[in-house]
mmCIF file of the N, C-alpha and C atoms, coordinates in Angstrom:
data_MODEL
# 
_entry.id   MODEL 
# 
loop_
_atom_site.group_PDB 
_atom_site.id 
_atom_site.type_symbol 
_atom_site.label_atom_id 
_atom_site.label_alt_id 
_atom_site.label_comp_id 
_atom_site.label_asym_id 
_atom_site.label_entity_id 
_atom_site.label_seq_id 
_atom_site.pdbx_PDB_ins_code 
_atom_site.Cartn_x 
_atom_site.Cartn_y 
_atom_site.Cartn_z 
_atom_site.occupancy 
_atom_site.B_iso_or_equiv 
_atom_site.pdbx_formal_charge 
_atom_site.auth_seq_id 
_atom_site.auth_comp_id 
_atom_site.auth_asym_id 
_atom_site.auth_atom_id 
_atom_site.pdbx_PDB_model_num 
ATOM 1   N N  . UNK A 1 1  ? 37.874 26.017 -16.455 1.00 0.00 ? 1  UNK A N  1 
ATOM 2   C CA . UNK A 1 1  ? 39.317 25.356 -16.136 1.00 0.00 ? 1  UNK A CA 1 
ATOM 3   C C  . UNK A 1 1  ? 38.849 24.844 -14.731 1.00 0.00 ? 1  UNK A C  1 
ATOM 4   N N  . UNK A 1 2  ? 39.211 23.359 -14.448 1.00 0.00 ? 2  UNK A N  1 
ATOM 5   C CA . UNK A 1 2  ? 38.901 22.771 -13.358 1.00 0.00 ? 2  UNK A CA 1 
ATOM 6   C C  . UNK A 1 2  ? 40.097 22.867 -12.401 1.00 0.00 ? 2  UNK A C  1 
ATOM 7   N N  . UNK A 1 3  ? 40.013 22.783 -10.988 1.00 0.00 ? 3  UNK A N  1 
ATOM 8   C CA . UNK A 1 3  ? 41.062 22.946 -10.150 1.00 0.00 ? 3  UNK A CA 1 
ATOM 9   C C  . UNK A 1 3  ? 40.779 21.986 -9.100  1.00 0.00 ? 3  UNK A C  1 
ATOM 10  N N  . UNK A 1 4  ? 41.965 22.192 -8.123  1.00 0.00 ? 4  UNK A N  1 
ATOM 11  C CA . UNK A 1 4  ? 41.779 21.258 -7.026  1.00 0.00 ? 4  UNK A CA 1 
ATOM 12  C C  . UNK A 1 4  ? 41.843 22.133 -5.684  1.00 0.00 ? 4  UNK A C  1 
ATOM 13  N N  . UNK A 1 5  ? 41.698 23.279 -5.849  1.00 0.00 ? 5  UNK A N  1 
ATOM 14  C CA . UNK A 1 5  ? 41.543 23.960 -4.736  1.00 0.00 ? 5  UNK A CA 1 
ATOM 15  C C  . UNK A 1 5  ? 40.851 23.601 -3.376  1.00 0.00 ? 5  UNK A C  1 
ATOM 16  N N  . UNK A 1 6  ? 39.674 23.235 -3.711  1.00 0.00 ? 6  UNK A N  1 
ATOM 17  C CA . UNK A 1 6  ? 38.810 22.924 -2.639  1.00 0.00 ? 6  UNK A CA 1 
ATOM 18  C C  . UNK A 1 6  ? 39.411 21.673 -1.772  1.00 0.00 ? 6  UNK A C  1 
ATOM 19  N N  . UNK A 1 7  ? 39.888 20.900 -2.437  1.00 0.00 ? 7  UNK A N  1 
ATOM 20  C CA . UNK A 1 7  ? 40.543 19.637 -1.800  1.00 0.00 ? 7  UNK A CA 1 
ATOM 21  C C  . UNK A 1 7  ? 41.874 19.978 -1.201  1.00 0.00 ? 7  UNK A C  1 
ATOM 22  N N  . UNK A 1 8  ? 42.653 21.109 -1.766  1.00 0.00 ? 8  UNK A N  1 
ATOM 23  C CA . UNK A 1 8  ? 44.045 21.317 -1.182  1.00 0.00 ? 8  UNK A CA 1 
ATOM 24  C C  . UNK A 1 8  ? 43.586 22.136 0.089   1.00 0.00 ? 8  UNK A C  1 
ATOM 25  N N  . UNK A 1 9  ? 42.628 23.068 -0.038  1.00 0.00 ? 9  UNK A N  1 
ATOM 26  C CA . UNK A 1 9  ? 42.013 23.977 1.039   1.00 0.00 ? 9  UNK A CA 1 
ATOM 27  C C  . UNK A 1 9  ? 41.742 23.244 2.263   1.00 0.00 ? 9  UNK A C  1 
ATOM 28  N N  . UNK A 1 10 ? 40.933 22.157 2.032   1.00 0.00 ? 10 UNK A N  1 
ATOM 29  C CA . UNK A 1 10 ? 40.488 21.513 3.229   1.00 0.00 ? 10 UNK A CA 1 
ATOM 30  C C  . UNK A 1 10 ? 41.512 20.560 3.755   1.00 0.00 ? 10 UNK A C  1 
ATOM 31  N N  . UNK A 1 11 ? 42.495 20.139 3.132   1.00 0.00 ? 11 UNK A N  1 
ATOM 32  C CA . UNK A 1 11 ? 43.743 19.300 3.513   1.00 0.00 ? 11 UNK A CA 1 
ATOM 33  C C  . UNK A 1 11 ? 44.511 20.242 4.250   1.00 0.00 ? 11 UNK A C  1 
ATOM 34  N N  . UNK A 1 12 ? 44.373 21.453 4.275   1.00 0.00 ? 12 UNK A N  1 
ATOM 35  C CA . UNK A 1 12 ? 45.309 22.358 5.147   1.00 0.00 ? 12 UNK A CA 1 
ATOM 36  C C  . UNK A 1 12 ? 44.289 22.965 6.187   1.00 0.00 ? 12 UNK A C  1 
ATOM 37  N N  . UNK A 1 13 ? 43.086 22.553 6.191   1.00 0.00 ? 13 UNK A N  1 
ATOM 38  C CA . UNK A 1 13 ? 42.181 23.078 7.331   1.00 0.00 ? 13 UNK A CA 1 
ATOM 39  C C  . UNK A 1 13 ? 41.721 24.478 7.292   1.00 0.00 ? 13 UNK A C  1 
ATOM 40  N N  . UNK A 1 14 ? 41.973 24.937 6.031   1.00 0.00 ? 14 UNK A N  1 
ATOM 41  C CA . UNK A 1 14 ? 41.454 26.248 5.937   1.00 0.00 ? 14 UNK A CA 1 
ATOM 42  C C  . UNK A 1 14 ? 39.891 26.544 5.333   1.00 0.00 ? 14 UNK A C  1 
ATOM 43  N N  . UNK A 1 15 ? 39.236 27.312 5.816   1.00 0.00 ? 15 UNK A N  1 
ATOM 44  C CA . UNK A 1 15 ? 37.786 27.626 5.315   1.00 0.00 ? 15 UNK A CA 1 
ATOM 45  C C  . UNK A 1 15 ? 37.886 28.716 4.045   1.00 0.00 ? 15 UNK A C  1 
ATOM 46  N N  . UNK A 1 16 ? 36.949 28.754 3.329   1.00 0.00 ? 16 UNK A N  1 
ATOM 47  C CA . UNK A 1 16 ? 37.049 29.761 2.321   1.00 0.00 ? 16 UNK A CA 1 
ATOM 48  C C  . UNK A 1 16 ? 37.409 30.988 2.581   1.00 0.00 ? 16 UNK A C  1 
ATOM 49  N N  . UNK A 1 17 ? 36.668 31.656 3.712   1.00 0.00 ? 17 UNK A N  1 
ATOM 50  C CA . UNK A 1 17 ? 37.015 32.751 4.354   1.00 0.00 ? 17 UNK A CA 1 
ATOM 51  C C  . UNK A 1 17 ? 38.371 33.076 4.790   1.00 0.00 ? 17 UNK A C  1 
ATOM 52  N N  . UNK A 1 18 ? 38.925 32.084 5.388   1.00 0.00 ? 18 UNK A N  1 
ATOM 53  C CA . UNK A 1 18 ? 40.267 32.357 5.768   1.00 0.00 ? 18 UNK A CA 1 
ATOM 54  C C  . UNK A 1 18 ? 41.220 32.205 4.536   1.00 0.00 ? 18 UNK A C  1 
ATOM 55  N N  . UNK A 1 19 ? 41.326 31.531 3.567   1.00 0.00 ? 19 UNK A N  1 
ATOM 56  C CA . UNK A 1 19 ? 41.735 31.293 2.223   1.00 0.00 ? 19 UNK A CA 1 
ATOM 57  C C  . UNK A 1 19 ? 41.648 32.989 1.617   1.00 0.00 ? 19 UNK A C  1 
ATOM 58  N N  . UNK A 1 20 ? 40.418 33.245 1.576   1.00 0.00 ? 20 UNK A N  1 
ATOM 59  C CA . UNK A 1 20 ? 40.029 34.635 0.981   1.00 0.00 ? 20 UNK A CA 1 
ATOM 60  C C  . UNK A 1 20 ? 40.947 35.623 1.521   1.00 0.00 ? 20 UNK A C  1 
ATOM 61  N N  . UNK A 1 21 ? 40.958 35.665 2.839   1.00 0.00 ? 21 UNK A N  1 
ATOM 62  C CA . UNK A 1 21 ? 41.549 36.867 3.677   1.00 0.00 ? 21 UNK A CA 1 
ATOM 63  C C  . UNK A 1 21 ? 43.016 36.826 3.419   1.00 0.00 ? 21 UNK A C  1 
ATOM 64  N N  . UNK A 1 22 ? 43.654 35.628 3.438   1.00 0.00 ? 22 UNK A N  1 
ATOM 65  C CA . UNK A 1 22 ? 45.209 35.587 2.886   1.00 0.00 ? 22 UNK A CA 1 
ATOM 66  C C  . UNK A 1 22 ? 45.400 36.015 1.607   1.00 0.00 ? 22 UNK A C  1 
ATOM 67  N N  . UNK A 1 23 ? 44.702 35.690 0.786   1.00 0.00 ? 23 UNK A N  1 
ATOM 68  C CA . UNK A 1 23 ? 44.739 36.319 -0.525  1.00 0.00 ? 23 UNK A CA 1 
ATOM 69  C C  . UNK A 1 23 ? 44.038 37.447 -1.132  1.00 0.00 ? 23 UNK A C  1 
ATOM 70  N N  . UNK A 1 24 ? 43.430 38.087 -0.090  1.00 0.00 ? 24 UNK A N  1 
ATOM 71  C CA . UNK A 1 24 ? 43.072 39.486 -0.200  1.00 0.00 ? 24 UNK A CA 1 
ATOM 72  C C  . UNK A 1 24 ? 41.943 39.479 -1.296  1.00 0.00 ? 24 UNK A C  1 
ATOM 73  N N  . UNK A 1 25 ? 41.153 38.421 -1.248  1.00 0.00 ? 25 UNK A N  1 
ATOM 74  C CA . UNK A 1 25 ? 39.755 38.385 -2.290  1.00 0.00 ? 25 UNK A CA 1 
ATOM 75  C C  . UNK A 1 25 ? 38.917 38.267 -1.181  1.00 0.00 ? 25 UNK A C  1 
ATOM 76  N N  . UNK A 1 26 ? 37.494 38.223 -1.816  1.00 0.00 ? 26 UNK A N  1 
ATOM 77  C CA . UNK A 1 26 ? 36.153 37.927 -1.024  1.00 0.00 ? 26 UNK A CA 1 
ATOM 78  C C  . UNK A 1 26 ? 36.054 36.393 -1.062  1.00 0.00 ? 26 UNK A C  1 
ATOM 79  N N  . UNK A 1 27 ? 35.332 35.993 0.036   1.00 0.00 ? 27 UNK A N  1 
ATOM 80  C CA . UNK A 1 27 ? 35.054 34.467 0.071   1.00 0.00 ? 27 UNK A CA 1 
ATOM 81  C C  . UNK A 1 27 ? 34.294 34.142 -1.271  1.00 0.00 ? 27 UNK A C  1 
ATOM 82  N N  . UNK A 1 28 ? 33.275 34.835 -1.565  1.00 0.00 ? 28 UNK A N  1 
ATOM 83  C CA . UNK A 1 28 ? 32.622 34.676 -3.107  1.00 0.00 ? 28 UNK A CA 1 
ATOM 84  C C  . UNK A 1 28 ? 33.602 34.408 -4.070  1.00 0.00 ? 28 UNK A C  1 
ATOM 85  N N  . UNK A 1 29 ? 34.602 35.129 -4.184  1.00 0.00 ? 29 UNK A N  1 
ATOM 86  C CA . UNK A 1 29 ? 35.443 35.030 -5.242  1.00 0.00 ? 29 UNK A CA 1 
ATOM 87  C C  . UNK A 1 29 ? 36.231 33.715 -5.003  1.00 0.00 ? 29 UNK A C  1 
ATOM 88  N N  . UNK A 1 30 ? 36.549 33.003 -3.918  1.00 0.00 ? 30 UNK A N  1 
ATOM 89  C CA . UNK A 1 30 ? 36.987 31.805 -3.837  1.00 0.00 ? 30 UNK A CA 1 
ATOM 90  C C  . UNK A 1 30 ? 36.041 30.664 -4.005  1.00 0.00 ? 30 UNK A C  1 
ATOM 91  N N  . UNK A 1 31 ? 34.781 31.052 -3.725  1.00 0.00 ? 31 UNK A N  1 
ATOM 92  C CA . UNK A 1 31 ? 33.711 29.933 -3.930  1.00 0.00 ? 31 UNK A CA 1 
ATOM 93  C C  . UNK A 1 31 ? 33.589 29.754 -5.534  1.00 0.00 ? 31 UNK A C  1 
ATOM 94  N N  . UNK A 1 32 ? 33.496 31.046 -6.211  1.00 0.00 ? 32 UNK A N  1 
ATOM 95  C CA . UNK A 1 32 ? 33.290 30.889 -7.671  1.00 0.00 ? 32 UNK A CA 1 
ATOM 96  C C  . UNK A 1 32 ? 34.439 30.320 -8.220  1.00 0.00 ? 32 UNK A C  1 
ATOM 97  N N  . UNK A 1 33 ? 35.526 30.324 -7.767  1.00 0.00 ? 33 UNK A N  1 
ATOM 98  C CA . UNK A 1 33 ? 36.955 29.629 -8.350  1.00 0.00 ? 33 UNK A CA 1 
ATOM 99  C C  . UNK A 1 33 ? 36.812 28.230 -8.088  1.00 0.00 ? 33 UNK A C  1 
ATOM 100 N N  . UNK A 1 34 ? 36.547 27.740 -7.038  1.00 0.00 ? 34 UNK A N  1 
ATOM 101 C CA . UNK A 1 34 ? 36.281 26.432 -6.643  1.00 0.00 ? 34 UNK A CA 1 
ATOM 102 C C  . UNK A 1 34 ? 35.253 25.721 -7.361  1.00 0.00 ? 34 UNK A C  1 
ATOM 103 N N  . UNK A 1 35 ? 34.177 26.411 -7.739  1.00 0.00 ? 35 UNK A N  1 
ATOM 104 C CA . UNK A 1 35 ? 33.030 25.957 -8.665  1.00 0.00 ? 35 UNK A CA 1 
ATOM 105 C C  . UNK A 1 35 ? 33.068 26.307 -10.180 1.00 0.00 ? 35 UNK A C  1 
ATOM 106 N N  . UNK A 1 36 ? 34.241 26.411 -10.487 1.00 0.00 ? 36 UNK A N  1 
ATOM 107 C CA . UNK A 1 36 ? 34.602 26.504 -12.028 1.00 0.00 ? 36 UNK A CA 1 
ATOM 108 C C  . UNK A 1 36 ? 33.779 27.641 -12.447 1.00 0.00 ? 36 UNK A C  1 
ATOM 109 N N  . UNK A 1 37 ? 33.438 28.586 -11.867 1.00 0.00 ? 37 UNK A N  1 
ATOM 110 C CA . UNK A 1 37 ? 32.463 29.504 -12.385 1.00 0.00 ? 37 UNK A CA 1 
ATOM 111 C C  . UNK A 1 37 ? 33.284 30.974 -12.595 1.00 0.00 ? 37 UNK A C  1 
ATOM 112 N N  . UNK A 1 38 ? 34.647 30.967 -12.373 1.00 0.00 ? 38 UNK A N  1 
ATOM 113 C CA . UNK A 1 38 ? 35.624 32.222 -12.366 1.00 0.00 ? 38 UNK A CA 1 
ATOM 114 C C  . UNK A 1 38 ? 37.008 31.746 -12.411 1.00 0.00 ? 38 UNK A C  1 
ATOM 115 N N  . UNK A 1 39 ? 37.464 32.136 -13.405 1.00 0.00 ? 39 UNK A N  1 
ATOM 116 C CA . UNK A 1 39 ? 38.948 31.957 -13.659 1.00 0.00 ? 39 UNK A CA 1 
ATOM 117 C C  . UNK A 1 39 ? 39.879 33.176 -12.909 1.00 0.00 ? 39 UNK A C  1 
ATOM 118 N N  . UNK A 1 40 ? 40.605 32.721 -12.144 1.00 0.00 ? 40 UNK A N  1 
ATOM 119 C CA . UNK A 1 40 ? 41.404 33.861 -11.259 1.00 0.00 ? 40 UNK A CA 1 
ATOM 120 C C  . UNK A 1 40 ? 42.410 34.443 -12.116 1.00 0.00 ? 40 UNK A C  1 
ATOM 121 N N  . UNK A 1 41 ? 43.054 35.569 -11.947 1.00 0.00 ? 41 UNK A N  1 
ATOM 122 C CA . UNK A 1 41 ? 43.938 36.274 -12.546 1.00 0.00 ? 41 UNK A CA 1 
ATOM 123 C C  . UNK A 1 41 ? 45.109 35.474 -12.320 1.00 0.00 ? 41 UNK A C  1 
ATOM 124 N N  . UNK A 1 42 ? 46.200 35.557 -12.919 1.00 0.00 ? 42 UNK A N  1 
ATOM 125 C CA . UNK A 1 42 ? 47.503 34.877 -12.841 1.00 0.00 ? 42 UNK A CA 1 
ATOM 126 C C  . UNK A 1 42 ? 48.112 35.101 -11.436 1.00 0.00 ? 42 UNK A C  1 
ATOM 127 N N  . UNK A 1 43 ? 47.981 36.403 -11.105 1.00 0.00 ? 43 UNK A N  1 
ATOM 128 C CA . UNK A 1 43 ? 48.496 36.649 -9.627  1.00 0.00 ? 43 UNK A CA 1 
ATOM 129 C C  . UNK A 1 43 ? 47.719 36.152 -8.662  1.00 0.00 ? 43 UNK A C  1 
ATOM 130 N N  . UNK A 1 44 ? 46.424 36.039 -8.608  1.00 0.00 ? 44 UNK A N  1 
ATOM 131 C CA . UNK A 1 44 ? 45.568 35.510 -7.722  1.00 0.00 ? 44 UNK A CA 1 
ATOM 132 C C  . UNK A 1 44 ? 45.869 33.906 -7.684  1.00 0.00 ? 44 UNK A C  1 
ATOM 133 N N  . UNK A 1 45 ? 46.169 33.307 -9.051  1.00 0.00 ? 45 UNK A N  1 
ATOM 134 C CA . UNK A 1 45 ? 46.548 31.947 -8.971  1.00 0.00 ? 45 UNK A CA 1 
ATOM 135 C C  . UNK A 1 45 ? 47.781 31.777 -8.260  1.00 0.00 ? 45 UNK A C  1 
ATOM 136 N N  . UNK A 1 46 ? 48.873 32.682 -8.368  1.00 0.00 ? 46 UNK A N  1 
ATOM 137 C CA . UNK A 1 46 ? 49.915 32.367 -7.546  1.00 0.00 ? 46 UNK A CA 1 
ATOM 138 C C  . UNK A 1 46 ? 49.841 32.603 -6.229  1.00 0.00 ? 46 UNK A C  1 
ATOM 139 N N  . UNK A 1 47 ? 48.968 33.548 -5.785  1.00 0.00 ? 47 UNK A N  1 
ATOM 140 C CA . UNK A 1 47 ? 48.698 33.663 -4.333  1.00 0.00 ? 47 UNK A CA 1 
ATOM 141 C C  . UNK A 1 47 ? 48.171 32.503 -3.748  1.00 0.00 ? 47 UNK A C  1 
ATOM 142 N N  . UNK A 1 48 ? 47.218 31.985 -4.341  1.00 0.00 ? 48 UNK A N  1 
ATOM 143 C CA . UNK A 1 48 ? 46.529 30.653 -3.714  1.00 0.00 ? 48 UNK A CA 1 
ATOM 144 C C  . UNK A 1 48 ? 47.385 29.584 -3.649  1.00 0.00 ? 48 UNK A C  1 
ATOM 145 N N  . UNK A 1 49 ? 48.084 29.522 -4.732  1.00 0.00 ? 49 UNK A N  1 
ATOM 146 C CA . UNK A 1 49 ? 49.167 28.129 -4.760  1.00 0.00 ? 49 UNK A CA 1 
ATOM 147 C C  . UNK A 1 49 ? 50.228 28.463 -3.455  1.00 0.00 ? 49 UNK A C  1 
ATOM 148 N N  . UNK A 1 50 ? 50.519 29.731 -3.350  1.00 0.00 ? 50 UNK A N  1 
ATOM 149 C CA . UNK A 1 50 ? 51.520 30.108 -2.180  1.00 0.00 ? 50 UNK A CA 1 
ATOM 150 C C  . UNK A 1 50 ? 50.981 29.635 -1.027  1.00 0.00 ? 50 UNK A C  1 
ATOM 151 N N  . UNK A 1 51 ? 49.703 29.969 -0.570  1.00 0.00 ? 51 UNK A N  1 
ATOM 152 C CA . UNK A 1 51 ? 48.894 29.806 0.513   1.00 0.00 ? 51 UNK A CA 1 
ATOM 153 C C  . UNK A 1 51 ? 48.807 28.450 0.914   1.00 0.00 ? 51 UNK A C  1 
ATOM 154 N N  . UNK A 1 52 ? 48.535 27.918 -0.305  1.00 0.00 ? 52 UNK A N  1 
ATOM 155 C CA . UNK A 1 52 ? 48.165 26.324 -0.251  1.00 0.00 ? 52 UNK A CA 1 
ATOM 156 C C  . UNK A 1 52 ? 49.585 25.552 -0.446  1.00 0.00 ? 52 UNK A C  1 
ATOM 157 N N  . UNK A 1 53 ? 50.793 26.242 -0.476  1.00 0.00 ? 53 UNK A N  1 
ATOM 158 C CA . UNK A 1 53 ? 51.971 25.525 -0.178  1.00 0.00 ? 53 UNK A CA 1 
ATOM 159 C C  . UNK A 1 53 ? 52.126 24.382 -1.626  1.00 0.00 ? 53 UNK A C  1 
ATOM 160 N N  . UNK A 1 54 ? 51.729 24.929 -2.796  1.00 0.00 ? 54 UNK A N  1 
ATOM 161 C CA . UNK A 1 54 ? 51.815 24.125 -3.972  1.00 0.00 ? 54 UNK A CA 1 
ATOM 162 C C  . UNK A 1 54 ? 51.976 24.947 -5.348  1.00 0.00 ? 54 UNK A C  1 
ATOM 163 N N  . UNK A 1 55 ? 51.981 24.481 -6.324  1.00 0.00 ? 55 UNK A N  1 
ATOM 164 C CA . UNK A 1 55 ? 52.315 25.210 -7.624  1.00 0.00 ? 55 UNK A CA 1 
ATOM 165 C C  . UNK A 1 55 ? 51.029 25.554 -8.496  1.00 0.00 ? 55 UNK A C  1 
ATOM 166 N N  . UNK A 1 56 ? 50.957 26.421 -9.351  1.00 0.00 ? 56 UNK A N  1 
ATOM 167 C CA . UNK A 1 56 ? 49.896 26.691 -10.080 1.00 0.00 ? 56 UNK A CA 1 
ATOM 168 C C  . UNK A 1 56 ? 49.505 25.832 -10.979 1.00 0.00 ? 56 UNK A C  1 
ATOM 169 N N  . UNK A 1 57 ? 50.401 24.958 -11.554 1.00 0.00 ? 57 UNK A N  1 
ATOM 170 C CA . UNK A 1 57 ? 50.265 23.747 -12.483 1.00 0.00 ? 57 UNK A CA 1 
ATOM 171 C C  . UNK A 1 57 ? 49.647 22.455 -11.726 1.00 0.00 ? 57 UNK A C  1 
ATOM 172 N N  . UNK A 1 58 ? 49.817 22.563 -10.392 1.00 0.00 ? 58 UNK A N  1 
ATOM 173 C CA . UNK A 1 58 ? 49.097 21.435 -9.528  1.00 0.00 ? 58 UNK A CA 1 
ATOM 174 C C  . UNK A 1 58 ? 47.726 21.855 -8.961  1.00 0.00 ? 58 UNK A C  1 
ATOM 175 N N  . UNK A 1 59 ? 47.382 23.047 -9.079  1.00 0.00 ? 59 UNK A N  1 
ATOM 176 C CA . UNK A 1 59 ? 46.126 23.590 -8.587  1.00 0.00 ? 59 UNK A CA 1 
ATOM 177 C C  . UNK A 1 59 ? 45.031 23.399 -9.735  1.00 0.00 ? 59 UNK A C  1 
ATOM 178 N N  . UNK A 1 60 ? 45.638 23.646 -11.123 1.00 0.00 ? 60 UNK A N  1 
ATOM 179 C CA . UNK A 1 60 ? 44.593 23.923 -12.045 1.00 0.00 ? 60 UNK A CA 1 
ATOM 180 C C  . UNK A 1 60 ? 44.608 22.539 -13.190 1.00 0.00 ? 60 UNK A C  1 
ATOM 181 N N  . UNK A 1 61 ? 43.524 22.239 -13.764 1.00 0.00 ? 61 UNK A N  1 
ATOM 182 C CA . UNK A 1 61 ? 43.636 21.193 -14.696 1.00 0.00 ? 61 UNK A CA 1 
ATOM 183 C C  . UNK A 1 61 ? 43.005 21.866 -16.175 1.00 0.00 ? 61 UNK A C  1 
ATOM 184 N N  . UNK A 1 62 ? 44.105 21.975 -17.242 1.00 0.00 ? 62 UNK A N  1 
ATOM 185 C CA . UNK A 1 62 ? 43.454 22.507 -18.272 1.00 0.00 ? 62 UNK A CA 1 
ATOM 186 C C  . UNK A 1 62 ? 42.542 21.537 -18.989 1.00 0.00 ? 62 UNK A C  1 
ATOM 187 N N  . UNK A 1 63 ? 41.457 22.048 -19.626 1.00 0.00 ? 63 UNK A N  1 
ATOM 188 C CA . UNK A 1 63 ? 40.507 21.106 -20.231 1.00 0.00 ? 63 UNK A CA 1 
ATOM 189 C C  . UNK A 1 63 ? 41.180 20.426 -21.185 1.00 0.00 ? 63 UNK A C  1 
ATOM 190 N N  . UNK A 1 64 ? 42.226 20.832 -21.904 1.00 0.00 ? 64 UNK A N  1 
ATOM 191 C CA . UNK A 1 64 ? 43.118 20.052 -23.050 1.00 0.00 ? 64 UNK A CA 1 
ATOM 192 C C  . UNK A 1 64 ? 43.963 18.685 -22.442 1.00 0.00 ? 64 UNK A C  1 
ATOM 193 N N  . UNK A 1 65 ? 44.167 19.062 -21.067 1.00 0.00 ? 65 UNK A N  1 
ATOM 194 C CA . UNK A 1 65 ? 44.900 18.031 -20.441 1.00 0.00 ? 65 UNK A CA 1 
ATOM 195 C C  . UNK A 1 65 ? 44.423 17.049 -19.700 1.00 0.00 ? 65 UNK A C  1 
ATOM 196 N N  . UNK A 1 66 ? 43.113 17.410 -19.627 1.00 0.00 ? 66 UNK A N  1 
ATOM 197 C CA . UNK A 1 66 ? 42.249 16.217 -19.141 1.00 0.00 ? 66 UNK A CA 1 
ATOM 198 C C  . UNK A 1 66 ? 42.585 14.668 -19.386 1.00 0.00 ? 66 UNK A C  1 
ATOM 199 N N  . UNK A 1 67 ? 42.283 13.895 -18.497 1.00 0.00 ? 67 UNK A N  1 
ATOM 200 C CA . UNK A 1 67 ? 42.622 12.368 -18.694 1.00 0.00 ? 67 UNK A CA 1 
ATOM 201 C C  . UNK A 1 67 ? 40.997 12.008 -19.313 1.00 0.00 ? 67 UNK A C  1 
ATOM 202 N N  . UNK A 1 68 ? 41.393 11.147 -20.520 1.00 0.00 ? 68 UNK A N  1 
ATOM 203 C CA . UNK A 1 68 ? 40.027 10.659 -21.027 1.00 0.00 ? 68 UNK A CA 1 
ATOM 204 C C  . UNK A 1 68 ? 39.636 9.169  -20.428 1.00 0.00 ? 68 UNK A C  1 
# 
């Protein structure tokens, strides 16, 4: 599942480490999510969305909803 986390994180001037601390996960977890190597739990998705002041549906792009 693709996502917009990196772009949104950078727009609010947070490092991966800062976002990770605010979400109580490791920097490696944030890195893996941003690089589409790990799908977060629903709770973590909500936590990331909250920190980035957005909604879960705006963070993630379902492969079935990609524009062709």
